FIDREN-406495 format. One record per residue (C-alpha): x, y, z. Coordinates in steps of 0.5 Angstrom, whole numbers, plus 500, padded with zeros to 3 digits. Example, Ala and Ser with C-alpha at 12.3 -4.5 7.8 and 13.67 -1.06 7.14 Angstrom:
2
525491516/527498514/
//
This chain:
820
361720919/357714916/354709921/358703923/353699920/354702913/359697910/360702904/361708908/366704912/370703906/375708906/375708898/375714894/375714886/382716884/384718876/390713877/385707877/383708870/390709867/395703865/392697863/385699866/379695863/372697863/369690861/373688868/370694872/363692870/364685871/366687878/361692880/355687878/358682882/358687888/351689887/347683884/346680891/343686893/338687887/336680888/334681895/328684893/325678889/327673894/325676901/327672907/333669904/339672907/344675903/351672902/356674907/360680905/367679904/371682910/373689909/380690908/384693913/386701912/393699910/391693906/387698901/392701897/394694896/388692892/388692885/386699881/380695878/377693885/378699888/374703883/369698883/368699891/368706890/362706885/358701889/359706895/356711891/350707888/348705895/349712898/344714892/339709894/338711901/334717904/339722905/341723913/344730912/340736911/342738904/341731902/334731905/333737901/336735895/332728895/325732897/326736890/328730886/321727889/317734887/321733880/318726879/311728881/311734876/314729871/308724872/303730871/306732865/306726862/299725864/297732861/301730854/297724854/290727854/292733849/295727844/288724845/284730843/289732837/288725834/281726835/281732831/285730826/280724825/275729824/279733819/281727815/273726814/272733812/278733807/275726804/268730803/271736800/275731795/268728793/265735792/271736787/270730783/263731782/265738780/270736775/266731772/260736771/265741768/268736763/261734761/259742760/266742756/264736751/257739750/261746748/266743744/260739740/256746739/263749737/263743732/256744729/257752729/264751725/261746720/255751719/260756718/264752713/257750709/255757709/262759706/262753701/255755699/257762698/263760694/259756690/254761688/260766686/263760682/256759679/256766677/263766674/262760671/256763667/260769665/265764662/259760659/256766655/259767649/265764646/271768645/268773649/272775655/271782656/264781660/268778666/267780673/273785675/276780679/279777673/282783670/285786677/292785677/292785685/287779685/291775680/292769685/285769687/283769680/288764678/285759683/278760681/279759674/283753675/277750680/272753674/276749669/276743673/269743674/267745667/272739664/269734668/262736666/263736659/266729660/260727664/255729658/259726653/258719656/251721657/250723649/254717647/249712651/243716647/241720653/235725650/235730655/242731656/243739657/247743653/254743657/259747659/263747652/264754651/266755659/271750658/274754651/274760655/277758661/282755657/284761653/283765660/288761663/293761657/293769657/293769665/299764665/303768659/302775663/305771670/311769666/312776663/312779670/316773672/321775667/321782668/322781676/328776674/331781670/331786676/333780681/326782685/326775688/319777692/315778686/318772682/316768688/309771688/309769681/312762682/307761687/301763683/304759677/304753681/297752680/297751672/300744671/303744678/308750675/311746670/311751665/314756670/320751672/321750665/321757663/326759668/331754666/330755659/332762660/338761664/344764660/348758660/343755655/342761651/348765650/352763644/358766647/358762653/358755649/363757644/368759650/367752653/370748648/376754648/377753656/377745655/382745649/386751652/392754647/393748643/386747640/384741637/392738638/391738645/393732649/389729655/393732660/391739657/384737656/383734663/386741666/381744662/375740664/376741671/376749670/370748666/366743670/368748677/365754673/359750671/358747679/359754681/353757677/349751679/350753686/348760685/342758681/340754687/340759692/335763687/331757686/330756694/328763695/323763689/320756687/315753692/318746689/325747689/327740688/323739682/326746679/333743681/332736677/330740671/336745671/341739673/338735667/339741662/346742664/348735663/344734657/345740653/352744656/356738658/353733652/355739647/362739650/363732649/361732642/366736640/371732644/370725643/370724636/370717635/375714630/373709625/376702626/377701619/382707618/385708624/388715626/396716625/400714631/403721630/397724631/396720638/392714634/387711638/390712644/389719644/381718643/381713649/385717654/380723652/374718653/377716660/379723662/372726660/368720664/372721670/371729670/364728668/363723674/366728679/361734676/355729677/357728684/358735686/351737682/348731687/351735693/348741691/341738690/338735684/331733687/329726685/333726678/337719677/344723676/348717676/344714670/343720666/351721666/352713664/347715658/351720656/357715655/353709653/355709645/362710647/362704652/359699647/365699643/370700648/373693648/374693640/377700641/382698646/384692643/385696636/389701640/394696643/395693637/397699633/402701639/405694638/405695630/408702631/413699636/416693632/416698626/421703630/425697633/426694626/428701623/433702628/436695627/436697620/440703621/445700625/446694620/447700615/452703619/456697620/454693613/461696610/465693615/462686615/462686608/469688608/470682613/466677609/461676614/453676613/450682616/444680620/440684625/442682632/437679637/439683642/436689638/429685637/429682644/429687650/426687657/425694657/420693651/416688654/415693660/412698655/407692653/405691660/405699661/400700655/396694658/396696665/393703662/388700658/386696664/385702669/381705663/376699663/376699671/374706671/369706665/365699668/363697675/360690674/364685676/362680670/363686665/370688668/372681668/370680660/373686658/380685662/380678659/380681652/385686653/390682657/389677651/392682647/398683651/399675651/399675644/404681643/409678648/409671645/410674638/415679640/419674644/418668639/420673633/426675637/428667639/427666631/432671629/437668634/436661631/437664624/444667627/445660629/443657622/447662619/453660623/452652621/451654614/458658614/461652618/459647613/461651607/468652610/469644612/476641610/476636605/480630605/484631599/486638598/492642597/496645603/494652601/487650601/487647607/490653611/485657608/479653610/482652617/482660617/475660615/473654619/476659625/471664623/465660622/467657629/467665632/461666629/458660632/460662639/457669638/451666636/451661642/452667646/446671643/441666643/443665651/442672652/435672648/433666652/435670659/431676657/425671655/425668662/425675665/420678660/415672662/417673669/414680668/408678665/407673670/408678676/403683672/398677672/398676679/398683682/393686677/389681673/388676678/384680683/379683677/378676675/377672681/370675683/367671676/367664676/371661671/374667669/381666672/382659670/381661663/386667663/391662666/390657661/391663656/397665659/400658659/398657652/402663650/408662654/408655651/409658644/415661647/418655650/417651644/421656640/427657646/427649646/429649638/434654639/437650645/438644641/441648636/446651641/448644643/449642636/453648635/457647641/458639639/460641632/466646635/468640639/468635634/472640630/477641635/478634636/479633629/484638628/488638635/488631637/494627634/494620633/501620637/497623643/495616645/501612643/508611646/513616644/518613639/524617641/524613648/522620652/518619658/510619657/507625658/502625663/498632662/492632658/492632651/492639647/485637644/482636651/485643654/482647648/475643648/475644656/477652655/472652649/466649653/468653660/468660655/461659652/457655657/459661662/453665659/449659659/450658667/447665668/442665662/438659664/435657671/432651674/429645670/431649663/438649666/438642668/435639662/440643657/446641661/444634661/443633654/449637652/453632657/450626654/452629647/459630649/460623652/457620646/462624641/468623645/466615645/466616638/472620637/476615641/474609637/479612631/485611635/489605638/492606645/498604648/499603656/502610656/497612651/491609656/494613662/494620658/487618656/485617663/488624664/483627659/477623662/479626668/479633666/473632662/469629668/472635673/469640668/462636667/461636674/459643674/453641670/450638677/448632673/449626677/447621671/453625667/458624673/456617673/458616665/464620666/466616672/465609668/469612662/475613667/474606669/474603662/480607660/483601665/483596659/489600655/493600662/492593665/496587662/492582658/492577663/488582668/483584663/478578666/479581673/477588671/471586668/469582674/470588678/466593673/461588670/457595668/462597663/463590659/459592653/463598651/470595654/469590649/469595644/475599647/479593648/480592640/483599640/489596644/496596640/497589642/490587641/493582636/500580638/497579645/492574642/487578646/481576641/481569644/481572651/475576649/471570646/472566653/469572656/463572652/462565653/462566660/
//
C-alpha cells in the first residue's frame, strides 16, 4: 500500500488504452503533464519557497468523470514521481541498486574511452609526422631519378648523333668510291661495283645513282660558274660522272619499265608496286605514270576506238538522231567510267602517288578518247551553206551538241567521284567545247530562222494546194481565188514558234552558267522569236486586209449607175449582192485573224513571263530592254490590226449605205396617198441594216476584247450615226413619216446599246429627240428648242425637210429663232 502522504500514490488512477482513443491530443497531454510537474522541478531552484497547494484529489467516484486527457496525465505523473523516489519494496531496491551500479560502470567506461582516445590521437600525430618525412624522401628520390634520366637521354642523343655521323661518313665514303667509278672513263659502265648490276639490289642502286647524279650535277654547276669568273685553279670537275650517271639512270629506268610491263601483263601487282616505287626516284616517277597510262588498251587499241563511234551512232549510222546518240553516249560513257574504276583499283595498289596517276589517266580519257568521239559527232556546219532541213538542218547539230555536252558533264562528275587528283576536270571539260560555244548564238539564231522559213514555205504550199483544189469552183462562180487568212494565221503555229525558242533557251542555259552570258544569249534568241511572231502575224493580217481590199474593188466595180437599163441594173444588183457577201466573209475572216493574233500575243507574253524574265532579271538592264523589244514587236502587229479594223468599218458602212440606197423608199417617211393608216413598224431598210449589223458584228464581239473592242465599236457607232444623218437629209418627212423615222431611230438605238459606248447611246438619244421636229406642229417648234438646246444646230437643218416647210412658212420662224 502506498503511504498516506504520497499524493500520486493516493491517486487511484491507472493508464487505460481507451484514454488514448477518439479525440486524444498529444499536445494537450504534454501541456497538462508539464503543468503538473513544473512546480516540483522548480522546487530545486527555489528552496524554501513552498510549492503551490496541490489540487484536492477527487473522490473515487468522481475519477471516472475526469476527462480522458487529464486522467492519462495524472497516471504518467504518478509513474514519473515513483521512478524518482528510492524504492521501498525489496525488488525495487534491488533494481535501484543495479541501476546505480550500471551508472557507475558507465562512468568508468567513459573515462577509459577518453583515455584511449587521447592515446590514439597522439599516435596518429606521430604517424602523420612520419608520413610527411617519407614524402619528402620520395620527392628527393624522384628529383634524383629525373636528373639521372636527363643525363642518360643526353648521353643517348650524343651516342645517336655519333652513330649517325659514323653512318653518314661510311655512306659518304661509299658514295665517293662509287662516284670515282662513274668518273673514270666516259661511256664505260663495265667496271662498276656489283651493286649496280645486281637485280636484287636495284632499289639501292637507283637511290645511290640519284644521289651521285645530284651531287655531280651540282659540282659541275659550281665549277662552271668558277671558270666563268676566271678561276685558274679550278679542278677538272665531274663531267664524265654526270654523263655516265645519266646513261646508267636511263638504262636502269628502261630496265625497270620493261620489268613493270612484264609484271603488268601478268597482273603481278607486288612486282608492279616494287618497280613503281623504285621508278618514283626518277623524275618523281613521271615516266612510269605516263608509261602506264599510255599503254592502257583504251588508248592504243584501234578496234576499241572504232567501236566507240559505232556504239554511239547505233544501227542508224551517220543518220542517227539526237535521242539515239544520247542513248549511245550513255552506254559508252558508262563503259569508260567502269574501265577507269577498274584501273583506279590497280593504280591504288601499285603506285606510291595514285592521285597523280589518276589525274593523268582522266586527262588522257577526256583529251583523247572522248575528244575523238566528239570530233566525229560534232561536225560544225557552215552558216553560209546550211544543211537541208530534210536532213535535220542546224537543229540536228545543236541537239547533238546539247546531248553530248550534257552527257560529257555527267561523265566528268562520275570520273571526279572515282578520283582525279588535282585535275581541274570541269575546266578541262569546258575546254573541249569552247570552239562550239564561241559560235553557239549565231548557230541558234540561224537554226530558228531556218525552221521559220521552212514552216512558212510549208504553210504556203498547203494554201496553194487548197487553192488549186478549189480554184475551178471559184473561177466558175467568177470569184477571185486568194489564200484564206485562216490558212496563214494559226495559234498552233505560234505555239510551235514558242516551242522552238523554248528548246533553244534550254540549250543555252545548259551550255552557259554565267548570268551575264546567259542573259545576253537569251535576249538574242528571244529577239528571233519576236521577229518571227511579228512577221507571221503581220503577214496574216495583211493577207486578211488584202481580202477586204478585193471585196472593196469588187463592190466598186459593180456599183449601180444612175442611168442604166433595167436589165443591167438587175445584173449589177446581183453582182453587188455577191460583192457584199464577199465583204461580209472578208470581215469575218479578218476578225478571226485579229482574235488569233490576240491569242498569239497572249501566248508570247506568258512565255516571256514564265521563262525569259527569270533569266534576264539577275542582270541589270536586260529585262527592261527585252520588254522594250517585245513592245516594239507587238506594236507592229497592233498597227496592222488597226488598219484592218478601219477597213472593216469601211466595209460595214459601205454595205449599210448600199442597203439604205436600195431598200429605203421615198414613201417610207411620207403620208400614204391611199388614205391608209400610217405604218408604225421600222422601215425595211432599218430592219435589214440591223439584221446585217447583228450578223456581222457577232464575230467582232467575240474576237475583240478590252480597249480594242471599245475603240472599234465607238468608231463604228460614230460612223453609223454620221451615215444615217447624211442619208435622212435626202428625204422629206410628214408627221406620220416623222413617227416612223423615230421608230427607226429607236431600233438603231436599241442595237447600238449593245456597244456599251455611252457617247454613242447619247447621240442616238438626241437623234430620237430631234425627230420630234417632224412630228410637232409648226407653232410648237420653239418650245421644242427650248427643251433641248443641244440639238438646235442639227434640228435647224432637219426642219427644212418637213413637207410643210414652205406652206407653213417655217422659214420665218427659223429666222426668229436664229435671231434669238
